[in-house]
C-alpha positions in Angstrom: 138.0 -41.2 -129.7 134.4 -41.2 -128.4 132.2 -38.4 -129.9 131.0 -36.0 -127.2 127.4 -36.3 -126.0 125.0 -34.9 -123.4 122.5 -37.2 -121.7 119.1 -35.6 -120.8 116.5 -37.6 -118.8 112.9 -36.5 -118.8 109.8 -37.6 -117.1 106.4 -38.5 -118.8 104.5 -35.5 -120.1 107.5 -33.2 -120.2 108.4 -32.5 -123.8 112.0 -31.2 -124.5 111.4 -30.9 -128.3 112.0 -27.1 -128.5 115.3 -27.3 -126.6 116.5 -30.3 -128.5 116.0 -28.4 -131.8 118.0 -25.4 -130.5 120.8 -27.7 -129.2 121.1 -29.4 -132.6 121.3 -26.0 -134.3 124.0 -24.7 -131.9 126.0 -27.8 -131.2 125.5 -30.1 -134.3 128.6 -32.2 -133.4 127.5 -33.0 -129.9 124.7 -35.7 -129.7 121.9 -34.9 -127.3 120.7 -38.3 -125.9 117.2 -38.3 -124.6 116.3 -40.8 -121.8 112.7 -41.3 -120.8 112.4 -42.2 -117.1 109.6 -42.8 -114.6 109.0 -39.7 -112.5 110.1 -41.5 -109.3 113.5 -42.4 -110.7 114.6 -39.2 -112.5 116.5 -37.6 -109.6 118.3 -40.8 -108.7 119.4 -41.3 -112.3 121.1 -37.9 -112.2 122.7 -38.6 -108.8 124.0 -41.9 -110.1 125.6 -40.4 -113.1 123.3 -42.2 -115.6 122.2 -38.8 -116.9 123.9 -35.4 -117.1 120.7 -33.6 -116.3 116.9 -34.2 -116.0 113.7 -32.4 -116.8 111.3 -33.3 -113.9 108.5 -32.2 -111.7 108.9 -31.0 -108.1 108.9 -32.1 -105.3 112.0 -34.1 -105.4 114.8 -35.0 -103.0 117.3 -32.2 -103.8 120.2 -33.8 -102.0 123.3 -33.3 -104.2 121.3 -31.6 -107.0 120.8 -28.1 -108.4 117.4 -27.2 -109.8 116.2 -24.2 -111.8 112.4 -23.6 -112.5 111.3 -23.7 -116.1 107.5 -23.4 -116.1 104.3 -24.2 -114.2 101.7 -26.6 -115.5 97.9 -26.3 -115.4 96.2 -28.9 -113.2 93.2 -30.7 -114.6 90.7 -33.4 -113.7 90.3 -36.3 -116.1 86.8 -37.6 -116.3 84.5 -39.7 -118.6 83.0 -37.7 -121.4 79.5 -38.0 -119.9 80.5 -36.7 -116.5 78.6 -33.8 -115.0 81.7 -31.5 -114.7 82.1 -31.5 -118.5 79.1 -29.0 -118.6 81.6 -26.3 -117.3 84.7 -24.9 -118.9 86.6 -25.1 -115.6 85.8 -26.5 -112.1 86.9 -26.1 -108.5 88.0 -28.8 -106.0 84.7 -28.4 -104.3 82.9 -29.6 -107.5 84.5 -33.0 -107.0 83.4 -33.4 -103.4 81.0 -36.3 -104.1 83.4 -38.2 -106.4 86.0 -40.8 -105.9 89.4 -39.2 -106.7 92.3 -41.5 -107.6 95.8 -40.6 -106.4 98.5 -42.7 -108.1 101.8 -43.3 -106.3 103.7 -41.3 -108.9 101.5 -38.2 -108.2 103.6 -35.0 -107.7 100.8 -32.6 -106.7 101.1 -31.3 -103.1 97.6 -31.2 -101.7 96.8 -29.9 -98.2 93.5 -31.7 -98.6 92.7 -33.9 -101.5 89.2 -33.3 -103.1 86.5 -36.0 -103.1 86.8 -39.4 -101.6 89.9 -41.5 -101.7 89.9 -44.9 -103.5 90.6 -48.0 -101.4 94.0 -48.5 -103.1 96.4 -46.1 -104.8 97.3 -47.1 -108.4 101.0 -47.5 -109.0 101.1 -45.2 -112.0 99.2 -42.5 -113.7 98.7 -44.7 -116.7 96.9 -47.3 -114.4 94.8 -44.5 -112.9 93.6 -43.4 -116.3 92.5 -47.0 -117.0 90.5 -46.9 -113.8 88.8 -43.6 -114.8 87.8 -45.2 -118.1 86.4 -48.1 -116.2 84.2 -45.7 -114.1 86.0 -46.3 -110.8 86.8 -42.6 -110.1 88.3 -39.4 -111.4 92.0 -38.3 -111.7 93.7 -35.0 -111.0 97.0 -34.5 -112.9 99.1 -31.9 -114.7 97.6 -31.1 -118.1 100.5 -32.5 -120.0 99.9 -36.0 -118.4 96.2 -35.8 -119.4 97.3 -35.1 -123.0 99.9 -37.9 -122.9 97.3 -40.5 -121.7 94.5 -39.2 -124.0 91.6 -41.5 -124.7 88.5 -41.0 -126.9 86.2 -41.9 -124.1 87.8 -39.4 -121.6 88.2 -35.6 -121.4 89.5 -33.1 -118.8 88.7 -29.7 -117.3 91.1 -27.2 -115.5 90.7 -27.0 -111.7 91.1 -23.3 -110.7 92.1 -23.8 -107.1 94.2 -27.0 -107.3 98.0 -27.0 -106.6 100.1 -26.6 -109.7 103.0 -28.7 -110.9 106.4 -27.1 -111.4 108.8 -28.4 -114.0 112.5 -27.9 -113.3 115.9 -28.6 -114.8 118.0 -30.6 -112.4 121.8 -31.5 -112.5 124.5 -32.6 -110.0 125.9 -30.0 -107.6 129.3 -28.8 -108.7 128.8 -29.8 -112.3 129.9 -26.8 -114.4 131.0 -28.3 -117.6 130.7 -26.4 -120.9 127.9 -28.7 -122.1 125.9 -28.2 -118.9 126.3 -24.4 -119.2 125.2 -24.6 -122.8 122.0 -26.5 -122.0 121.2 -24.1 -119.1 121.6 -21.2 -121.5 119.2 -22.8 -124.0 116.4 -23.5 -121.4 116.8 -20.0 -120.0 116.4 -18.5 -123.5 119.8 -17.1 -124.0 120.6 -16.2 -127.6 123.8 -17.2 -129.4 125.0 -13.6 -129.1 124.3 -13.5 -125.3 127.1 -12.2 -123.1 126.8 -15.4 -121.1 127.8 -17.5 -124.1 131.5 -18.4 -124.5 132.9 -17.1 -127.8 135.3 -19.2 -129.8 138.0 -16.5 -129.5 137.5 -13.7 -127.0 137.5 -10.3 -128.6 140.0 -9.1 -126.0 142.7 -11.4 -127.4 142.1 -10.1 -130.9 142.6 -6.5 -129.6 145.8 -7.3 -127.8 147.2 -9.0 -131.0 146.4 -5.9 -133.1 148.1 -3.7 -130.5 151.2 -5.8 -130.6 151.4 -5.7 -134.4 151.0 -1.9 -134.3 153.9 -1.6 -131.9 156.1 -3.7 -134.1 155.3 -1.5 -137.1 155.9 1.7 -135.1 159.3 0.4 -133.9 160.3 -0.5 -137.4 159.6 2.9 -139.0 162.4 4.9 -137.5 165.0 2.2 -138.5 163.9 2.4 -142.1 164.0 6.2 -142.2 167.5 6.6 -140.5 170.0 8.4 -142.7 167.6 9.4 -145.4 167.6 13.1 -144.7 168.8 15.9 -147.1 172.5 15.7 -148.0 174.7 18.3 -146.3 175.9 21.3 -148.5 
């Protein structure tokens, strides 16, 4: 018999460590399989049944998928350490007006108007864009978690106060309400083991009914044992 497992896909920069730890504490006999996937493939992996759920960034094609928000990421600009913007603790999009700003094809930020000047070609991935920043080609605007993931000693980053933010969600197939899926939803939503939404091993109601039935049996047996034991007639 195959041991039960739960397959969780996640995109670069999204760290499920905390939830994995809680899962292992609550369900030690169920393996939580982590699957790192490119951002562009995450939703399709879930739809194809290659993962039970995924941690990913919006926007995505939600066809056939549920999604619940988890948190919002800070947006930063990645720059060489000697760039002018490093003189400030944070910047605005207007501060990048004179710079070339790279936009990789896996970018998930929804801009009404990108800051700066676009590069002639869009890099395929964020990792490639970071290499171009290091080469002095331009700057890169990304969620802070991606800036940390692709950290280099010759680069740094600063928050952009008026940039669109990235939203991380948990997504899973519509109509999928398995016990393991419910368990993971409860974990990411912060439910405790004693939460009313958690399913107890044996509902308290059944225990109460059992006790009531035993009490009735004892009550019914008592008259039978006492019958004929009164005082003898004189």
